[in-house]
N, C-alpha and C positions, 0 to 999 in steps of 0.2 A: 596529582593524578595517582590513583592506586594501581599498582602493577596487576592486581587481580582483575581489574576492569579490562586491561589489555588482553588477558587470557580469555575473559568472557567474550570479548569482541571477536575472537577467532571462531567461536561457536555461533554467535548471533548474526554476525555481519558477513563473513567471508565464505559461507558455504557454497553459494552459487558460483562466484568467480573461482573459488578453489577447486571445484569439481569440473570446471570446463576443460581441464587438461585431458579428461577421459575421452572426449569426442571431437575436440576442435581440429587437430591435425588430421584425424581420420576423415572428417568431413571435407577438409580442403582437398585431399587427394582422391576423394571419391566423386567429387562434383563433375557434372558434364562428362560422364563416362571416363573418368581419370584424365581429364584434360590437363590438369596440373601434374607434371611428370616428376618423378623422384630423381631428377638430375641435380647437379651441383648448383646451377644457377637458380632453378626454381625453388629448391629447398632453402638456399640462403636468402632469396628474396622474400619467401613466406615468413621465415623466422624474423627477418628484419621488419616486415610489416607488422607482425605480432608485437614485437618489442616497442616500436614507436607508437602503435595504437594504445598499448597499455600506458606508456610514458605520458603521452599527451592527454588522453581522455581520462584515465584513472588518476594518475599522479598529479598532473598539472591542474586539470579542470576540477575534478571532484575533491581530491584530498587537500590540495593547496588553496584553491579559491572557493568553490561552491560551498564547501562545508563551513565557511565563514558566514554564510547566509542562513544562520539558524534562527528559528522562530521560538525564542525562549528555550533553546536547547533542542527543539524538535526539528527534524529534517523531512525530506520527501517533497514531491511536487505539490501536494495539497498544502503543506505547511509553508512552502515557498510562495505559493499563490496567495495564501492568507496574509503573509508578511508584506508582499507587494501591495495588496489591496489596502492594508492598514496604513502603510507609509505613504501611499498615493491616494489617500482618501479625498483630497481636494481635486484630483484629476479623475473625473468620472469615466472618461474614455479609457484611461489606462486600467482602472479597476475592472471594467467590463471585459476588456481584452484579457487581463490576467485571469479572470474567472473562467472564460472560455478555454484558455490554454490549460488551466488546471483541470478542468473537466475532461478535455481530450487526453491529457497526460494520464489521468486516473484510469480512463478507459483503456489506454494502451498498456498500463501496468496490469490491469486485470487480464487483458488478452495474453500477456506474457506469463502470467501466473498459472495459466492452464498447462502450458507447455513445459515449464521448468521441472516440476516433479516427474513428469512422464519421461523426458529425455535423460534426466540425471540418473534415475533408478535403472532404466533400461540399459544405459551405457555401462553401468557398473556390473550388472548381471551378465551382460554379453561377454565379459571377461572370461567366463567359463568356457566359451568356445575356443579360446586360445589353448587351454589345457586339454580340452576334449571337443573336437568339432561336432560330435554327436549331441552335445549339450544344447545345441541351438533350439531344439524343440521345447526345452523347459524354460527358455528365457521369457517368453510371453506370460505363461501362467505364474512364474515366480514373481515377475514384476507386478502383476495384478494383485497377488497375495500380499506383497510387501506394502504396496500403496493402500490397499484396503485396510490393513492393520493400522497404518499411519493415520488415515482419516478417522477410523473408529476410536482411536485413543485420544483424539483431540478433545472430546467432551470431558475427559478426566484431567486435562491440563498437562503441561510439560515441565512443571517445576522440578520434579525429582530427576527426570532425564536431562533437563537443561543444565544441571550442575556439572554433568559429564561432557557437555558439548565442547567446551573450551579445550580441555585436555585431549579429547579425542581428535579434534581438528588440529591441535598442535602436533600430535603424532602423525596425522595425515600429511601436513605440510613438510615435516622432516622426512617423511617417506618419499615425497615428491623429489626433494633434494637428493636423497640417497639413491634414487633411481637414475637421476640425470647425471650426477658427477662421474660415474665410471665411464659412461659413453663420451662425455666431454673430454676426459683424459685420453680416451682411446682415439678421438678425432678432434683435437683442440682447435683446428682451423674454423670450426663452427662458431667460435667466439667472435670472429670478425663480422658475423652477421648482425652484430649490434650496431654496426655502422649504417647510416641511412643510405649510403650509396648503393647497397644491394637492393633495397626496396625501389629506389629510383631506377636502377638498371633493369630490374624485373618489369617495372611499369613501362619503360621505354621500349624494351625489346619485345614484350608481349602485352601490349596495352589492354587488349580485349580480355585476355585471361587474367591479368592482374586485377581488372575491374570485377570480374566474376569472383575471384578469390577473396575479395574484400567482403563478400557476402558470407563467407565462412570464417574469416578472420574475426568478424564481430563476435563470434561465439566466445572468444577469449576475454571479452570485456562486458559480457552480458550482466554480470553481477555488480557493475559499477554503480548503478542507481541505488543498490542496497546499502552501499557505504554511506550514502546521504540519507536514505529513508530510515535507516536504523540508528541514526546518530543519537536519538533521544534515549536509547536503551543504555548505552555505555559511554557516550560523550566523544567529542571530536578528538581530544588529545589521545585517548586510548586507541581509537581507530588508527590514527596516524602512527603511533608507536608500533602497533601490531602489523600494520601494512609495510612500513619501511624496515622494521626490525626482523620480520619473519616471512610474511606472506609474499611480498614482491621478490625477494631473493630466491625463495623456494620455487615459485612459479617460473621465473626466468631460467633457473637451473634445469627444471624439468623440460621446458620447451626447447632449450638448447640441447639437452640430452636426447630428446626425441628427434630433433633435426640431425644430430650426429649419427644416431642409430640408422636413420633412413639413408644417410649418405653411405654408410657401411653396408647396409642390407636394404637395397631399394625395393625388394619384394615384400618387405614387412609393413607395407602401408595399409594393410587390411585392418589392423588394430594396433597402431604404434605404441600406445600407452602400455598395454599389457605385454607387448612384445619386449619392452625394456627389461622386464623382470626375468631372472633366471627361472627355469622350469619349476623348481621346488617352491618358489615363492608366489606362483600364480594364484593358487587358491587362497592363501592368506591375504594377498593383495585384493582379490575379489571381495573378501569379507570386509576389510577395512574401507574399501571403495564404496561398498553398499551402505555401510554405516555413515560414511561421509555424505553420500547423496541423500540419505534419509534426513540428515541434519540440514542439508541445503534445502530440501523440500519443505521441512518444518519451518525454516526461516521465511520462505515464500508464503506459506499458508498463514503464519502468524502476521506477516506483513499485510496480507489481504484482509485479515480480521481488523487490524489496526486502522488501515485506510478506510474500510467500510464504516467503522465506528466514527471516525473523524468526519467522513462524508455525510453521515446521517445527522451529526450535530451541526454541520455547516449548512444543513437544509438541502443537500443534494440527493439524499436517499430517504425513504420512509424510515420510521422508527424500526430498529432492529432489536432482536432478543439477545442482547449482550449478556453473557454470563461470565462472571469473574471466577477464574479457576485457582486463584491464589489469594490468601488472606493478607499477605504481606506485600505482594507486587501488583499494583493496580494495572500495569500494562499487560498482564497475562489474562487474555480474554478468549472466549469461545463464542462464535456466532453460528448457530445451527444452520440457518439458511445459506450462509456463505460457504460453510463447510461442505454441505451436500451438493451445492451447485458446482463447486470446484471439483469434487470427487467425480460427479457425473461427467464433467468436461474432460478431466484427465483420463478417465476410463475410456471414454469415446475415442480420444486421440490415440491411446495405446492400441485399441482394437482396430482402428482405421489404418494407422501407419505401420505398426507391428515391429519396426526396428528403429534404433536411435538415429541411424544415418538418414532414413526417410523423414523422421521427425525434424531433423536439422534443416530440411528444406523449408519448413514452416517457421523456423525459429530465427529471431533476430530483427525482424521488421518492426515489431511493436516496440522493442526496447530501444532501437535506434531512433524511432519517432519520439520516444520519451526523452532521449538525450537532447535532441534538437529543441524540444519545448523547454526543458530545464535551462539550456543555454540561453534561449530567448528571454525567459523570465529573469535569469541572473543578470543579463546585460541591461535589462530595464531597471533592475534594482541598483546595479553598479552606476548607471547613468543618473537616475533620478534621486537616489538616496545617498549613495556614497560619492557622487560627483567625480567619477573617474574622468581623466582627460580623454579627449576624443581619440588620440592616437592609441591609448591603451584599449579602448573599446574596439577599435578597428582591428588592432593586432590580435586580441582575444577572439573576436568574431571570425577573422579570416583564417587563423591557424586552427583553433579548436573547432569552430563551426564548419570550416572547410573540410576537415578530416571527417567530422560526423556526417556532413552532407554527402560526402563521397561514399561512406559506408552505407548510409540510408539509401542512396541511389542504387548501389549494388544490390541491396536487399530487395529492391522493387522487382528485380528479376524473379524473386521467389513467389510472387503473387500467384502465378499460374500453377505452381507446384506445391501448394499448401500454405503459402504465406497469406492467403486470403482468410484463413481460419482465425488467427489472432485479430486480424482487422475486423472480422465479423463480430467476434466477442467484444472488441473495443467499441464498435458502432452501436451494439446493443446497450452497452453501459452508458455511452454518451446520450443515446435516445432516452433511456430511463432517467438519467440525471436531469436533462433539460426538461423533460415532460414533468417530472416531479416539481422542479423549481417553478416552472411556469404555472402549473396547476395550483400549487400551494399559494402563490402570490394572488391568484384570482380568488380562490376560496377564502383567503384571509380578508380580502376586501369585502366579499359577500357576508362573511361572518361578522365583521365589524359593523356592517349596516344592521344586521339582526340584533347584535348585542346592545348597541346604543352606548352613549357616553356614560362612563362611571360617575362623573360629576353630576350629571342629570339624575342618575339613579339615587345618589346620595341625597340630593335635594328632595326628591320624591319621598324617600324613606324617612327623612327628618320630619316631613309634614304628615305623612300617612301613619307613622308610628305602628308598624305591623306587630302582630303578636310575637312575643319572644319565648324561646324555650331554652333551658340550661344546656351548657356544653360548648364545645369548640368545633367549628366547621372550617375546614381548609379547602380552598378552591385553587388548584393549580391552573394558571392562566398565562397566555403569551405576554401580556403587557398591562400597563397601568391605565391606558386610555379608555378601554371598554369594560363592560360588565360581563362577568363569566356567565355563559349560558346556563350552567348548572345552578348558579345563584338565582337567576331569574326564574327558572323552572321550579326550584324549591319553593319560592314564594307563590308561583302560579298554581302549583298542584297541591302543596301541603299547607299553604297560607300561613306559614310561620317563618321566623328568622331566628337563628341561634343567638345566644347572648354574646358570644365572641366569634368573630369571623376573620379569617386571614386569607387574603388573596396573595398568592405567591407565584412569582415568575422565575423560571430558570433562564437566565440571560447568558447565551453562549457567546463569549468574546472571541475576537479574532486572534487569540493566542492559545497555545496548547494548555497552559495551566494557570490557575489563579490561586494564590495563597489563601488559606482558610481565614486569616485575619482581614483579608480584603474582599471577602465574598458577599457578606450580608449588608444590604442597604435597606434601612427602615424608612419608609416614606410616610410623612404625616398627611393624612387625608383631610385634616382641618377640623374634624368633629370627634374627638376621642370618646365622647359619651355615646356615640352611635355604635360602638363596639365593632368597627371594621378597620382593619389595618392592612397595609400593603407592604410586602417584602419582595425585594429583588435579590435573587441569589446569583451572583456572577461566577461563572465557571468557564474554564478553557475547553476547547473542543476535544481535548484528551482526558478531561475529568469526568467523573460519574455525575449523574443528574439525580442525586439522592435527596428527595424532598424531606423526609423525616430528619436526615442529618442537617439539612439547611435550617429546619425549624429549631433543632437542638442548638445550633450555633446562634440563632437569633434569640433564643430563650435566655442566653447568658446576660443579655441587656434588657430583656422584656419580662417583667414579673408575671404578666397575664399568661404568656405562653408557658412559662416555667410551671405554673400552677395547674394548667389544664392540658398539657401536651399528651399525657398518657390517655386521655379520653377523646382525643381528636378523631373526627369523622372526616374522611376525604371525599369530596364531591368532584368527580371528573366530568368535564364537558365533552359530550360526544357530538361530532358533526358527521351526519350520515350523508355522504356525497352521492347525488343522483344525477344522471345524465339528462341534460335539458334537451328539448326538441331541436333538431338541426335547423339552423337559420343562416341567412346571408350575413357574411362578415363576422362569423363566430371567432372568438379569441383562440380557440384550439380546434384542430381537426378532430373528426369523430373518433378515429382510431386512437388518437392521443388521449381523448376523454375516457375511452374504455380502459386504456392502460393505466391512467391515473386512478380511476375508480377501483380497479383490481388491486393496485398497490395500496391504496388507502384502506381497503377493507381487509387486507392481509398484513397490516402493520403489527408490530409486536404489542403485546398487552402493556398499556401504560402503567399499570400497577407494578409490572416488572421493571420497566424503564426507570420509573421514578422511585423504585424501592418502597412502594406503599403496601402496607399489610392488606391482603385481599379481604380479610374479614371486617375491615373498617373502610371499605371503599364503596361508593355509590356512583353510578353512571347516569347522567341526565343530559339531554341535548335536543337537537332537532335536525331536520333535513336541510341541505343546501344544494341548490342546482348548479351544475357546472356547464 
């Protein structure tokens, strides 16, 4: 393991959980009209709940156990879903359940992605009000300006800025520790809050209030899913080293420091994080906090890009206009559609809620739902693939699942106060994914009927001997079984066939990456003299779908391709989806058909997705009724 990767992990992975200190305790003491009081018992109980939530959910569940469930090095709920489906291929029911859980988890991730940038940036800018209460009027416009610039810069990539993310976040975490230590020294009794008896005592004496407080305590662990989702960027060992070596100690010191400060100054609960700093340090602290929240927001946005790209390749979303912003790092991508949808949602949330404390009422429900889904998929994997003993499964499910279920239940109280917003976003994503998957399955069946068998076409061509013209024609096509529509229409309309023809399929495997040496599969169609060959290019769901590069790899072992690759013409099969007349027992509801058709017609240009030169692309096809 390279130490540099541990430093990089600070910037890539820990932005969300590292900036939760800005608003977590402030939210706890502002809920239900300050129902949680800054008394010794309440403060010690809250700090104890925070510590044990971090220990059980982040340390034990994610860092120690769940990060072992990597899909060829990749993490996140979609990667976990793909891993379970691959390992459980013989259990059809398990695969379908895993697919559904993965789709719902992805939807909840998107729902959470709208809130994280808004609450993070606003909470940092609100630090200005500690130095000058009159600065409250500039918090909203300043937050809008910062976030607008952040989303505008996405199209240029973040490679140059990203190099500074790790060192900046290292400074941030050391700052957190430096803020907490003096207050702990001043009131060392707060260290005893690490004992679980304080959390238990708080729950026994004030059960209703402790349950409500769990809805705010979850803010301290909202970035836990990122530890797993971003594992592919820096690797599990680097994340573990950075977490246990720096992040966890600094976070605990800061939370203990905030607790000690509140015990000394009970009236400082309006913004406890910025109250910790001496007066002269408030403005510098606001500056570094703003930078840290921008980094945290960037991590969430990049995560949304990565998940969207993976979802499209897994057949859960339409083709997206993925743009690679780095020549050396394949994972650095930009998706315009996702970027501007996120920006619109973030801007709307800021304008609706206007303060981070109000935003916190909508925050947490989506991410706790994702926690539960990840735990469920992990237990399925541990049971079916790793063969854990039943006692271990029950212990993990009761302890970890019990804590997460309690937190999730507490967050259900937020639904009426804004928690419905991320659920609405999540429901929209789930609807889109299920509609796209169902519609694509139906259209594929219809398309196969129209295309006919490739073997039958080859038999006909061998007998008919159509007119040939010089050159190489390349037909990207889903599979080997049927004939590309573009090939059929080229013969139908132009009455000619090229001397050399290649049918190529990009086969997306249930793994993140496929090595170049294992990608190309040349399939013998039986009649080399016919001038038609079939190539299957196997890629992972995190790999690019570059058709010219696939042909170049195949050309290494195929002289015909090597001699004619520079003159290749690419024929793309177009399927124009039209809505069929409403009828009894239709496979899809009318509104789903309209949604699918709208998505189908607004997909990304396939020349961009397949990296095909526009000047050598021809589109041919026909209409298919849905």
